[in-house]
C-alpha atoms as one frame of an Amber mdcrd trajectory, in Angstrom:
protein
  -2.447 -22.446  15.045  -3.695 -19.900  12.551  -7.424 -19.421  12.460  -9.267
 -20.275   9.175 -10.340 -17.185   7.194 -13.535 -16.971   5.090 -14.638 -14.613
   2.253 -18.193 -13.573   3.101 -20.663 -11.941   0.698 -24.033 -11.023   1.916
 -27.337 -11.482   0.046 -27.810  -8.700  -2.703 -27.793  -5.360  -0.887 -29.736
  -6.494   2.157 -27.097  -6.605   4.902 -23.819  -4.829   5.641 -20.889  -7.130
   6.339 -18.226  -5.498   8.325 -15.381  -6.977   6.493 -15.149  -9.105   3.401
 -12.713 -11.567   4.864 -13.320 -12.951   8.402 -11.692 -15.185  10.767 -13.591
 -18.052  12.400 -13.864 -15.857  15.608 -15.062 -12.892  13.644 -17.791 -15.098
  11.847 -18.904 -16.235  15.333 -19.256 -12.770  16.577 -21.016 -11.555  13.362
 -23.481 -14.251  13.145 -25.713 -13.408  16.121 -25.894  -9.836  15.091 -28.270
 -10.964  12.139 -30.865 -12.268  14.779 -33.773  -9.819  15.030 -35.772 -11.491
  17.745 -34.573 -10.760  21.134 -36.341 -13.824  22.534 -34.028 -16.163  20.815
 -31.116 -13.877  20.571 -29.204 -15.613  23.518 -29.849 -18.893  22.138 -28.285
 -17.995  18.762 -25.362 -16.118  20.435 -24.610 -19.536  22.337 -24.915 -21.409
  19.158 -22.432 -19.269  17.523 -20.143 -19.637  20.294 -20.460 -23.402  20.779
 -21.437 -25.104  17.562 -18.862 -26.183  15.028 -17.921 -23.507  12.586 -19.326
 -25.720   9.705 -22.709 -25.470  11.212 -22.582 -21.773  11.566 -21.432 -21.608
   7.921 -24.242 -23.582   6.621 -26.853 -21.516   8.578 -25.458 -18.436   7.062
 -25.378 -20.075   3.483 -29.177 -21.009   4.007 -29.818 -17.353   4.855 -28.432
 -16.243   1.481 -24.686 -15.675   2.318 -21.895 -16.790   0.006 -19.014 -18.114
   2.035 -15.727 -19.275   0.951 -12.614 -20.528   2.868  -9.634 -18.500   2.086
  -6.584 -20.440   1.808
């Protein structure tokens, strides 16, 4: 099974995105890197690994990212 791919655009000039298009597993690894508070980092890292990808995408969208699935 091929992983879904997503085009990701960061909020205007605030965050560097390592790749324009990421697989689901790359998005899961990228999301916790955005967490600045060390006290909640492990919680968000676990959420990124375990939560449905739709929830991770929704969190990123609420944070200002534009994410579209690449078909």
